[in-house]
N, C-alpha and C positions, 0 to 999 in steps of 0.2 A: 955295363953289366952289375958295377957294385950299387949303383943306384936302384935297379931293380933288386937287388938282394937285400938292400934296407928295406923297401916296402914291400916285398914279399918276401918273407923271413925261409930259413933251409927247409923249416918245419912243414911249410905247405909243399914244397918239392919231394919231400920223403912223404907226406900224406898222398899226392897225387900218385907217385910211383906205386904205392899200396893199393891205391885204387885202380889204378891201371892193371896191376897183377891181378886182383879179386875179379876182374872183368874177363882179363885174358883167359883165365881159369876156366871159368865159366863159359866162354865160347867154346874153349876146347873140348871142355868135358861134352858140350852140346854136340859137338863134332864126332867124338868118340861114343857117342850113345846115339848118333843118327840110326845107324844100320840096324839096332835093336828096337826103336822106336815105333809104335803104330803109325799109321800114314796120319792120321789126326789125332792131335794133341789137346786137352782141354786148356782153354785161356780165360774162361771166365765162370764163376759161381753165382747163382743168385743169392737172394735173403735165407731161401730154406737149404743151403750149402748142397742144391744140386748144381751140376754142370750143365750150363747152358748156351757156352759159346766155344768154338772148336776152330782151331787154325790148321795148315798144314804143317808137318813137324820140321820142314824148312825155315819156315816163318817162327816156329815155335823155339827153335834153339837161338834165334838170333834177337828174339825180340827184348828179353831182360838185359842181354849184355849190350845191346845197342843202345836202351835207355840208359846204362850203366856209364857207357862211353859219353853220350850225349851230356848227361849231367856232370860228368868229370869236366869235360870241355869248359862249360858254363862256370862251375865253380872255380876253374882255373882264369878262364878268361876275362868274365865279368868285371872282375875287380880291378883288372888293368886298364879297363876304358873308364871306370868311375871318377868322376871329376872330383869326389871326396875319398880317394883310394887309400890315402892317408889315416882316414879315420876307421877302414877297415884293419889298419894294421893292429889298430888300439885292441881290437878283441880279435884278433889273429887266429889263437889258440881254439878259441870257441868254436869259430868258421872253420877251421881245417876239421876239427872231430866231427862237427855235424856233416861236412861233406862226407868222411868216411862211414858215418852212419847212414847216409841216404844209400851209398852203394852197395852197405851188407844188407839195405833193408831190399833193394832189387836182387842182390844173391840171395837171398831169404828166398823170395818170392821164385825165383829161378829154382830152386832146390824143391820146394813144393810141388812146382810144376811137373818136373820132372819124376819125382816120385808119384805122381796122379796118372801121369801118361802110361806108367806101369802096373797100374790097375791097385794102386794103394788108396785105400779109402780115407779122404782126408777132411775133416771137418774144418773148412777154411776159414769161417768165422772164428772159431776158438784159436785158430793158428795166426790170425792176422791182428786180433784185437791187439795181444802184447803188444807184438812190435809196433804198430800204430801210437799205443801209447808211451812207447820209448820215443818215437819220432814228436810227439805233441811236447813231453818232457824236457827232450832236448832242445827243441824249439823256444820255451820257453827260459832256458837256460842262455842261448843266443840271443833272444831280444831282450833279457836281462841287462846284459853285457855290451849290447849292440851300440854304435856311434851312428851318428846321421852320414846316411849314405844313400845311394839310388836303387841299391838292389836286396838289401837285406833288411827286414824288420816290417813293421807298421809306417807306410809312407803314404802320406796324405799332404794335400797343399799346406796344412798347419803344422806337421811335424817336420816337415822340408824345410820349412822358414825361420824354424826357431829349435836352436838346442835343448832348449827347456822343455819345450812342447814334446820334440823327440823323446827326451827321458820318461818325463811322465807317461806318458801313452804306451813307451815300449814297456814299461815296468809294470803298467797295469795290463797290459797284452800279456808279460809274461806269466803274472797271477792266474791270469784266464785259461791260457794254455796248459799252465800246470792242472789246475781244475781238470780240465779235460783229460789229461794225460791219465788223472788217476780214477775220473770214471770210466776211461777204456779198460783200466785194470779191474775193477770192479766188474764191469760188464762182461767179463770171459763168462760169470758164473750167471748171467741173466740171457732172458730171451733176446733172437737177434733185433727183433723192434725196438729196444731199449738203445740197441747201437746204433740204429738210425736215429732214434731221438736227440742221442749225444752229437752225431754228426749236424742234425738240425740247429742243435745248441752252438757249434763250432762257429755255423755260419750268422748265428744271432749274435755272436762274440765279437766277429768281426765287423758288422754293421754298427754296433755299439762303439767298438774302437774309432769308428771314423768319424762318429758325432762327438764324442769324449774328447779327441784329438782339438776337434772345433770349439769346444767348451773350455778347454785348456787355454789355449789360444786367445779366446777373448778374455778368460779371466785373466791371464799374464798382462794383456795388454792395456786392461783397465787400471792397473797397479799406478 
């Protein structure tokens, strides 16, 4: 027991407890609202902020709490089975807060969905973009402080084979994800198509980081 506490600090247990409480509150709120909800509730919006996807209210009230519980389990369990779990301890506080941020993100989506279900007009793109900006910025912080492991950060054959390649690649990834976060914040004032461009840019950044890690690996090996 003491060994587990050294690897997974008490802070993580507190964060998991908070996350579980948030998920349960959302689920209980959905159950309470169930009799008052319409038979179908919105679950998807298109790029024009028009609702184009619906689900039954039973599925709707468990959708996001279900995602939250799955994410909580993964955040709690995956470090336990990572062969490099001691490295995760080195950036544990950043990992913990990122876990909480993801759960709050799903709770935010749940709240927006409930409001929309009762007829509130929501411009989903304007509501989502700041939240996505925060997630990208927190991802940047997490990558900057991450150490080599199998589940978190930019993982390629070359980053996983050398700590120096890991550090350089994830620091580069941190800068790029920070740029994406800032662009998302700016995009609140711009058309939806600009947001789609930023998402495309994110895909290009990921592809770039894959080849960048290989380039760094080759460069280090030649020294």
